[in-house]
C-alpha positions as CSV (number, residue, x, y, z in Angstrom):
1,M,-4.8,-15.9,-16.3
2,G,-5.7,-12.6,-14.8
3,Y,-5.6,-10.8,-11.5
4,H,-7.7,-12.0,-8.6
5,L,-7.9,-10.3,-5.2
6,D,-8.0,-13.0,-2.5
7,I,-8.3,-10.9,0.7
8,A,-8.1,-7.3,1.9
9,A,-8.4,-7.8,5.7
10,P,-8.3,-7.6,8.6
11,V,-9.7,-4.1,8.8
12,N,-11.8,-4.8,11.9
13,P,-9.4,-4.4,14.9
14,A,-11.8,-6.5,17.1
15,S,-11.5,-9.5,14.7
16,F,-7.8,-9.0,14.4
17,A,-7.5,-8.9,18.2
18,T,-9.1,-12.3,18.5
19,S,-6.9,-13.9,15.8
20,F,-3.9,-12.1,17.3
21,L,-4.6,-13.6,20.7
22,I,-4.7,-17.1,19.2
23,Q,-1.6,-16.4,17.3
24,E,0.1,-14.9,20.3
25,E,-0.6,-18.1,22.3
26,Q,0.9,-20.2,19.5
27,E,3.9,-17.9,19.4
28,K,4.3,-18.1,23.2
29,E,4.3,-21.9,22.9
30,M,6.8,-21.8,20.1
31,N,8.9,-19.4,22.1
32,R,8.9,-21.9,25.1
33,M,10.3,-24.4,22.7
34,G,13.0,-21.9,21.6
35,A,11.6,-21.5,18.0
36,L,10.6,-17.8,18.0
37,D,11.5,-14.5,19.5
38,P,8.5,-12.6,21.1
39,V,7.2,-10.2,18.5
40,L,4.4,-7.6,18.8
41,M,2.5,-7.3,15.5
42,Q,0.4,-4.3,14.5
43,P,-3.1,-4.8,12.9
44,C,-2.7,-4.4,9.2
45,R,-4.5,-4.8,5.9
46,V,-3.4,-7.7,3.7
47,V,-3.9,-7.6,-0.1
48,R,-3.2,-10.9,-1.8
49,A,-2.9,-11.0,-5.5
50,I,-3.1,-14.2,-7.5
51,G,-2.2,-14.7,-11.2
52,E,-0.7,-11.9,-13.4
53,L,-0.1,-8.3,-12.6
54,D,0.2,-6.4,-15.9
55,L,-1.2,-3.4,-17.8
56,M,-4.6,-5.0,-17.9
57,T,-4.9,-5.9,-14.3
58,A,-2.9,-3.0,-12.7
59,P,-6.0,-0.7,-12.3
60,A,-7.9,-3.3,-10.2
61,F,-4.7,-4.0,-8.2
62,A,-4.3,-0.2,-7.6
63,A,-7.8,0.1,-6.4
64,D,-7.4,-2.8,-3.9
65,L,-4.1,-1.2,-2.6
66,R,-5.9,2.1,-2.0
67,G,-8.6,0.4,0.0
68,P,-12.4,0.6,-0.1
69,G,-14.1,3.9,-1.2
70,D,-13.4,7.0,0.7
71,A,-12.4,5.0,3.8
72,N,-9.1,5.8,5.5
73,P,-7.6,2.3,5.7
74,L,-5.0,1.3,8.2
75,P,-1.5,2.7,7.2
76,W,0.0,-0.8,7.7
77,L,-0.2,-2.9,4.6
78,V,1.1,-6.3,3.6
79,V,1.0,-7.0,-0.2
80,D,1.2,-10.7,-0.8
81,L,2.5,-11.5,-4.2
82,S,3.5,-15.1,-3.4
83,E,0.9,-16.4,-5.8
84,V,1.6,-14.0,-8.6
85,S,3.0,-15.9,-11.7
86,F,3.9,-12.8,-13.7
87,M,4.4,-9.1,-12.9
88,D,5.5,-6.2,-15.2
89,C,6.3,-2.7,-14.1
90,S,2.6,-1.6,-14.4
91,A,2.1,-2.3,-10.7
92,L,5.2,-0.6,-9.4
93,G,3.9,3.0,-9.5
94,E,0.9,2.2,-7.3
95,L,3.1,0.2,-4.9
96,C,5.4,3.2,-4.5
97,A,2.4,5.6,-4.1
98,V,0.7,3.5,-1.4
99,R,4.1,3.1,0.3
100,D,4.6,6.9,0.4
101,R,1.0,7.5,1.6
102,N,1.4,4.9,4.4
103,E,4.8,6.2,5.5
104,K,3.4,9.8,5.7
105,R,0.7,8.4,8.1
106,G,3.3,6.7,10.3
107,G,2.8,3.2,8.7
108,W,4.5,0.9,6.3
109,T,4.0,-1.2,3.2
110,R,5.7,-4.6,3.0
111,V,5.7,-7.0,0.1
112,V,5.7,-10.8,0.2
113,Y,7.2,-12.3,-2.9
114,T,8.9,-15.6,-3.7
115,H,9.1,-15.7,-7.5
116,P,12.6,-14.9,-8.8
117,S,11.2,-12.8,-11.7
118,I,9.5,-10.4,-9.2
119,E,12.8,-9.9,-7.3
120,L,14.5,-9.2,-10.7
121,L,11.8,-6.6,-11.5
122,F,12.4,-4.8,-8.2
123,R,16.1,-4.9,-8.7
124,A,15.9,-3.7,-12.3
125,A,13.7,-0.8,-11.2
126,R,16.1,-0.1,-8.3
127,L,13.2,-0.6,-5.8
128,N,14.6,-3.6,-3.9
129,A,15.8,-1.4,-1.0
130,L,12.3,0.2,-0.7
131,F,10.6,-3.2,-1.0
132,P,12.7,-5.8,0.7
133,R,11.5,-9.4,0.3
134,Y,9.4,-11.1,2.9
135,I,8.8,-14.8,2.5
136,S,5.3,-14.9,4.2
137,V,2.6,-12.6,5.4
138,H,3.5,-13.5,9.0
139,E,7.1,-12.5,8.5
140,A,6.0,-9.2,6.9
141,Q,3.7,-8.5,9.8
142,C,6.6,-9.1,12.1
143,G,9.0,-7.0,10.0
144,R,11.4,-9.8,9.4
145,A,12.7,-9.3,5.9
146,Y,14.5,-12.2,4.1
147,M,17.9,-11.0,2.9
148,A,19.2,-13.9,0.9
149,P,18.8,-13.6,-2.8
150,L,16.4,-15.9,-4.7
């Protein structure tokens, strides 16, 4: 199995605003029921990888993280690795580079992962403090890291 990019969006703030309003209404309803704290999310890009991230697939993954062409993508990035079945250290360098680039521009890079081996990789590389675990894209957009170990 190889790498597959699922989405790299929303880049268009107008389309994000529409989906944000719908999500905001859903969150307001959940908040009325006591299920959620009110949270203001920023528009961000989402890169979702599926399959394996290794030496063969790392260049395509790196290109997707950097964004399309010479464009200056939003400095807020969620990297969704929840459907990655295997990951070696090949992808870590680009994750660190995009994180540094986004932070210099006032943004952030947040990583969604649920597979225990990915958490072990971040720990072994001593990057778990730089890339805390988020359990969903929504939680990452809201900045709510999941602190319990896998």
